[in-house]
Structure formats: C-alpha cells, structure tokens
VOVO-78201 format. One record per residue (C-alpha): chain; residue number from 1; residue in one letter; y, z, x. Coordinates in steps of 0.1 Angstrom, whole numbers, plus 2048, in hexadecimal, padded with zeros to 3 digits. Example, Ala and Ser with C-alpha at 12.3 -4.5 7.8 and 13.67 -1.06 7.14 Angstrom:
<nodes>
NODE   chaine   num   residu   north    up   east
NODE        A     1        a     7D3   84E    87B
NODE        A     2        s     7F5   847    889
</nodes>
This chain:
<nodes>
NODE   chaine   num   residu   north    up   east
NODE        A     1        m     6C9   724    A19
NODE        A     2        k     6CC   715    9F7
NODE        A     3        k     6A7   71E    9F5
NODE        A     4        i     6B0   740    9F8
NODE        A     5        l     6CB   741    9E5
NODE        A     6        f     6B6   730    9C6
NODE        A     7        v     69A   74B    9C8
NODE        A     8        t     6B4   765    9CA
NODE        A     9        a     6C3   759    9AC
NODE        A    10        f     6A0   755    997
NODE        A    11        l     695   77B    99E
NODE        A    12        f     6B7   787    997
NODE        A    13        i     6B6   772    976
NODE        A    14        a     693   77C    972
NODE        A    15        v     6A0   7A0    97A
NODE        A    16        l     6B6   7A0    961
NODE        A    17        n     69F   792    947
NODE        A    18        l     682   7AE    94D
NODE        A    19        n     69E   7C8    943
NODE        A    20        a     6A9   7D2    921
NODE        A    21        q     68F   7BE    90E
NODE        A    22        s     68C   7D9    8F8
NODE        A    23        y     6A6   7ED    8DC
NODE        A    24        y     6AC   80F    8E8
NODE        A    25        n     6BC   826    8D0
NODE        A    26        f     6D3   83F    8DB
NODE        A    27        t     6EE   85A    8D1
NODE        A    28        l     70B   85E    8E9
NODE        A    29        q     730   870    8E4
NODE        A    30        n     74A   85E    8DE
NODE        A    31        l     770   868    8EB
NODE        A    32        e     776   87E    8CD
NODE        A    33        n     753   890    8D9
NODE        A    34        d     744   881    8B8
NODE        A    35        d     71F   874    8BB
NODE        A    36        v     71F   84D    8B7
NODE        A    37        t     6FB   840    8B5
NODE        A    38        l     6EF   81F    8B7
NODE        A    39        d     6D7   81D    89A
NODE        A    40        e     6F6   828    881
NODE        A    41        l     709   808    890
NODE        A    42        i     6EC   7F0    88E
NODE        A    43        a     6E5   7F9    867
NODE        A    44        k     70B   7E8    863
NODE        A    45        g     70B   7CB    879
NODE        A    46        p     702   7BC    89C
NODE        A    47        v     70D   7D4    8BA
NODE        A    48        l     71C   7C6    8DA
NODE        A    49        i     716   7E1    8F6
NODE        A    50        s     729   7DE    914
NODE        A    51        f     727   7F6    931
NODE        A    52        w     747   7FC    943
NODE        A    53        a     75B   810    95D
NODE        A    54        t     781   819    961
NODE        A    55        w     77C   80D    985
NODE        A    56        c     76D   7E8    978
NODE        A    57        s     784   7D1    975
NODE        A    58        p     770   7B6    969
NODE        A    59        c     765   7CE    94F
NODE        A    60        k     78E   7D3    946
NODE        A    61        e     78F   7B0    945
NODE        A    62        e     778   7AB    92F
NODE        A    63        m     781   7CC    917
NODE        A    64        k     7A5   7BC    914
NODE        A    65        k     795   797    905
NODE        A    66        l     778   7A9    8EF
NODE        A    67        q     791   7BF    8DD
NODE        A    68        p     79B   7A4    8C6
NODE        A    69        i     77B   794    8C1
NODE        A    70        f     771   7B6    8B5
NODE        A    71        e     78C   7B8    89E
NODE        A    72        k     785   798    88F
NODE        A    73        y     760   79E    88A
NODE        A    74        k     760   7C6    884
NODE        A    75        d     764   7BE    85A
NODE        A    76        q     743   7AC    85D
NODE        A    77        g     735   7CB    86B
NODE        A    78        f     734   7BE    890
NODE        A    79        t     736   7E0    8A7
NODE        A    80        y     747   7DC    8C8
NODE        A    81        l     734   7F9    8DD
NODE        A    82        a     746   800    8FE
NODE        A    83        v     731   815    914
NODE        A    84        n     741   826    930
NODE        A    85        q     730   82F    94F
NODE        A    86        d     74B   841    964
NODE        A    87        n     740   863    970
NODE        A    88        q     74B   88A    960
NODE        A    89        k     769   888    97E
NODE        A    90        s     77A   86D    96B
NODE        A    91        i     772   86F    945
NODE        A    92        a     795   878    944
NODE        A    93        k     7A2   852    951
NODE        A    94        v     78B   843    937
NODE        A    95        k     79D   852    917
NODE        A    96        s     7BF   84B    923
NODE        A    97        y     7B5   826    92A
NODE        A    98        i     7AA   825    907
NODE        A    99        n     7C9   830    8F7
NODE        A   100        a     7E1   81E    90D
NODE        A   101        n     7D1   800    90A
NODE        A   102        k     7CF   804    8DF
NODE        A   103        y     7A9   7FA    8E0
NODE        A   104        t     79A   800    8BD
NODE        A   105        f     778   7FD    8C6
NODE        A   106        p     75E   819    8CB
NODE        A   107        v     75A   827    8EF
NODE        A   108        v     740   83D    8F5
NODE        A   109        l     737   857    917
NODE        A   110        d     715   850    92C
NODE        A   111        t     720   863    947
NODE        A   112        d     6FA   866    952
NODE        A   113        k     6F4   842    952
NODE        A   114        k     6D3   845    93C
NODE        A   115        i     6DE   82C    924
NODE        A   116        f     6E8   815    93C
NODE        A   117        e     6C7   816    950
NODE        A   118        a     6B4   81B    92E
NODE        A   119        y     6C4   7F4    92A
NODE        A   120        g     6BA   7EA    94D
NODE        A   121        g     6DE   7E9    957
NODE        A   122        i     6E4   7DC    97D
NODE        A   123        g     708   7D5    97B
NODE        A   124        m     726   7D6    96B
NODE        A   125        p     737   7C8    950
NODE        A   126        y     713   7C9    940
NODE        A   127        s     713   7C0    91F
NODE        A   128        i     6F2   7BE    905
NODE        A   129        l     6F7   7AE    8E2
NODE        A   130        i     6E0   7BB    8C6
NODE        A   131        d     6D7   7AE    8A8
NODE        A   132        m     6D2   7BD    883
NODE        A   133        n     6A9   7BC    88B
NODE        A   134        k     6B2   7D3    8AF
NODE        A   135        n     6A7   7B0    8C2
NODE        A   136        i     6C1   7AE    8E1
NODE        A   137        a     6CF   78B    8D7
NODE        A   138        a     6E2   783    8FD
NODE        A   139        k     6EA   796    91E
NODE        A   140        h     709   791    934
NODE        A   141        l     70E   7A1    958
NODE        A   142        g     731   79E    966
NODE        A   143        y     751   78D    954
NODE        A   144        v     762   76D    95C
NODE        A   145        t     77C   75E    94C
NODE        A   146        g     76F   74C    927
NODE        A   147        d     752   763    927
NODE        A   148        d     761   76D    907
NODE        A   149        k     75B   74A    8FA
NODE        A   150        k     733   74C    8FF
NODE        A   151        i     736   76E    8F0
NODE        A   152        e     748   76C    8D1
NODE        A   153        k     72E   74D    8CF
NODE        A   154        e     714   765    8CE
NODE        A   155        i     71E   77C    8B7
NODE        A   156        q     72B   761    89D
NODE        A   157        e     707   758    8A2
NODE        A   158        v     6FA   77B    89D
NODE        A   159        l     70D   780    87E
NODE        A   160        m     704   761    870
NODE        A   161        a     6DC   764    873
NODE        A   162        g     6E8   78B    862
NODE        A   163        s     6F4   780    84B
NODE        A   164        n     6D6   76B    842
NODE        A   165        y     6BC   789    846
NODE        A   166        k     6D4   79C    832
NODE        A   167        g     6CD   783    814
NODE        A   168        d     6A8   788    817
NODE        A   169        k     6A8   7AC    80E
</nodes>
C-alpha cells in the first residue's frame, strides 16, 4: 500500500512539474471590464497568479492571507493577480465577494478556463509565482494554513533577485 501511495504521489508531482514550465502572456478583463495584460504587470515586478473560484473554500482562505502580503509588497512592484474560474452563471458572485472582503488586488475573469489550462491547472487554488525574467519561480497546488509564510518568503526572494536584475540594466 505504501508503495502505491508513493508512486501515486511521485506521478502527481511529476505531472505538476511538467505543466506550467513556460511563461504564457494573456489579457483578461477585470471586474470593471478593463483589460489586464500579464506582460504589463511583469514589467513592474513579479506576479503571483492565483486561480480561484467562489465555491472553493481553500481559495478564499488563501486570498484572505495573501491580501496583507500584497499590500506589503505592492510598492516594490509585486502583483497578486487573482484569476477567477467561475462560470458565466456565477460571475455576479465574484464582484460582490471581492467588494464584501475589501480586497484591493486585481481580479480577472477566466470563464472559459483557457489561462488555467495554459498554465497546467489541475485543481484549485493553484498559484504560480513569475519573476521579472518571466520564469516560473514557484508553484503551489492547494492551500493549508502556513502556506502563506512559504509564499511570502518566495516573493521576498524573487523581489531581491529582481532588484539585482534591475541594477544590471
């Protein structure tokens, strides 16, 4: 039994690592129907793309923990981009949920799930940290209490590397 679990876990990690290995630019509409383009965000600094839905409890918990991290690092160019996966029928819930929680990070809509699929999404929440060189610096599938500390450390590392990168120009 342990062997089966080990093989299953290994294959799951291998699949996760095969997916989302390369940068994919996109433009999606935000909640005000304005276009948001990943390339434009990356030009300012690293971006944590987080795929979520209103029906996903771990997604909501992650967002609550990442709001203060976004506020802490946004002036250094960091963007936390919440990419919603709700369908057209439940889109109305998205804006009211964001407003009710007073979230200030950008939220875009991926109702056809093309961006989620392009980045190899297989479950939610699914987050990808992209550095200023358009490299995938980190990936996270799911959320448990304490993951926000690991994510913040990764953001700090990417920001430090980015400040070194900017200095080389």
